[in-house]
C-alpha positions as CSV (number, residue, x, y, z in Angstrom):
1,M,69.3,-34.1,3.6
2,E,69.3,-38.2,3.1
3,L,67.8,-40.1,0.6
4,H,64.7,-41.0,2.4
5,N,63.7,-37.4,2.8
6,L,64.3,-36.2,-1.0
7,T,61.3,-34.1,-2.3
8,N,60.8,-32.9,-5.8
9,E,59.8,-29.1,-5.6
10,P,56.6,-27.9,-5.8
11,G,55.7,-27.7,-10.0
12,A,59.0,-29.9,-11.1
13,R,56.7,-33.1,-12.0
14,S,53.7,-32.7,-14.4
15,R,50.5,-35.2,-15.1
16,R,51.4,-36.8,-19.0
17,K,48.7,-35.0,-20.9
18,R,45.9,-37.5,-21.8
19,V,44.5,-36.9,-25.3
20,G,41.4,-38.0,-26.5
21,R,39.0,-38.7,-24.0
22,G,36.4,-37.2,-24.6
23,C,35.1,-33.8,-26.2
24,G,34.8,-32.3,-21.9
25,S,38.1,-32.9,-21.9
26,G,38.6,-30.4,-24.8
27,M,41.5,-33.0,-26.5
28,G,38.5,-35.1,-27.8
29,K,37.8,-36.1,-31.2
30,T,40.8,-35.4,-33.2
31,S,43.0,-35.6,-30.0
32,T,44.8,-32.0,-30.9
33,R,45.8,-33.7,-34.3
34,G,43.2,-31.5,-36.7
35,H,41.4,-32.7,-39.5
36,K,42.7,-35.3,-41.8
37,G,46.1,-34.8,-43.7
38,Q,49.1,-37.0,-43.4
39,A,49.8,-35.4,-39.9
40,A,46.6,-36.9,-38.4
41,R,47.1,-40.1,-39.6
42,K,48.5,-43.4,-37.7
43,G,52.5,-43.6,-37.2
44,H,53.3,-39.9,-38.9
45,K,56.7,-39.4,-38.8
46,H,58.5,-37.0,-40.8
47,K,61.7,-34.9,-41.2
48,L,61.6,-32.0,-38.7
49,Q,62.9,-29.0,-41.5
50,F,60.0,-30.9,-44.2
51,E,57.5,-28.6,-45.9
52,G,55.2,-30.8,-48.1
53,G,57.2,-31.4,-50.8
54,Q,58.2,-27.2,-50.8
55,M,61.6,-26.1,-50.8
56,P,62.8,-26.1,-47.5
57,L,63.8,-22.9,-45.8
58,V,67.3,-24.0,-45.5
59,R,67.6,-24.6,-49.0
60,R,65.5,-21.0,-49.9
61,L,68.4,-19.1,-47.8
62,P,72.3,-18.5,-48.9
63,K,74.8,-20.4,-47.6
64,R,77.0,-17.8,-44.8
65,G,79.3,-18.1,-42.6
66,F,83.7,-20.0,-42.4
67,N,84.9,-21.3,-45.2
68,N,88.4,-22.5,-45.0
69,A,89.3,-21.7,-48.4
70,R,91.3,-18.4,-47.9
71,F,93.2,-19.6,-45.3
72,N,94.2,-22.8,-46.8
73,A,96.6,-21.7,-49.3
74,K,98.6,-24.0,-51.2
75,A,102.9,-23.2,-51.4
76,L,104.1,-21.9,-54.3
77,A,106.4,-24.1,-56.0
78,V,109.7,-23.4,-57.6
79,N,112.1,-25.9,-58.8
80,V,115.7,-25.6,-58.6
81,C,116.3,-25.9,-62.1
82,D,114.0,-22.8,-62.6
83,L,116.1,-21.0,-60.2
84,E,119.2,-22.1,-62.2
85,K,117.5,-20.6,-65.7
86,K,116.3,-17.2,-63.6
87,F,119.7,-16.4,-61.7
88,E,123.1,-15.6,-62.0
89,A,125.3,-17.7,-59.4
90,G,125.8,-16.0,-56.4
91,A,122.2,-14.2,-56.4
92,E,120.5,-14.3,-52.6
93,I,117.1,-16.1,-53.1
94,T,114.3,-14.4,-51.5
95,V,110.4,-14.1,-51.9
96,A,110.9,-10.9,-53.4
97,S,113.9,-11.5,-55.6
98,L,111.5,-14.8,-56.9
99,A,108.6,-11.9,-56.9
100,D,110.9,-9.6,-59.5
101,A,112.0,-12.7,-61.6
102,G,108.1,-13.2,-62.0
103,F,107.9,-16.5,-60.3
104,S,104.9,-14.8,-58.3
105,D,103.0,-11.8,-57.2
106,N,103.7,-11.1,-54.3
107,K,100.2,-12.9,-53.3
108,A,101.1,-16.3,-52.7
109,P,101.4,-16.5,-49.1
110,K,103.8,-19.4,-48.9
111,I,106.7,-20.2,-51.3
112,K,108.8,-23.4,-51.0
113,I,111.8,-24.7,-53.0
114,L,111.9,-28.1,-54.7
115,A,114.5,-30.4,-55.9
116,K,113.3,-30.7,-59.5
117,G,116.2,-31.1,-62.1
118,E,120.1,-30.5,-61.4
119,L,121.8,-27.4,-60.6
120,T,125.4,-26.4,-60.8
121,K,125.3,-22.7,-59.9
122,K,125.8,-21.4,-56.4
123,F,123.1,-19.4,-54.3
124,A,122.2,-18.0,-51.0
125,V,118.8,-19.0,-50.3
126,K,116.4,-17.7,-48.0
127,V,113.0,-19.3,-48.7
128,P,111.8,-22.8,-46.9
129,C,113.1,-25.6,-49.3
130,S,112.4,-29.2,-49.0
131,A,115.2,-31.3,-47.9
132,A,115.9,-33.1,-50.8
133,A,116.4,-29.2,-52.2
134,K,118.4,-27.9,-49.6
135,A,121.1,-31.3,-50.7
136,K,120.9,-30.0,-53.9
137,I,121.9,-26.5,-53.1
138,E,124.2,-27.3,-50.2
139,A,126.0,-29.9,-53.1
140,A,126.3,-26.8,-55.7
141,G,128.2,-24.9,-52.9
142,G,125.4,-22.7,-51.6
143,T,123.6,-22.0,-48.6
144,V,120.1,-22.4,-47.1
145,G,119.0,-20.3,-43.8
């Protein structure tokens, strides 16, 4: 096969339909546009889903499908000053112990310790912490891990 002997398959190319060329063609007079109305006029364009002002089908049907809201859960923030108030010195802080202390109902998927407030008690923290909170816990003699 070379460039000079390339041809189309039979039926691959068809002639453009020439409308408005007399009644004998079957597409004369109104030229396949119907009778009167907006769509029969020159320069007629409308949006693909436009339904003449009627509420479009796209807007009549309810929204369905993927929604990121249930997967986009924010972390429950617990400050070190809250730990100071609720826990005894030397306590081990886990997700379960935070739930028992009333910080969460075990439905919060993420919990994070933040550095707001002062900390004097020593804790063993097994929950994710911010860098500043980790520094405060370790400065008070506790461990993060």
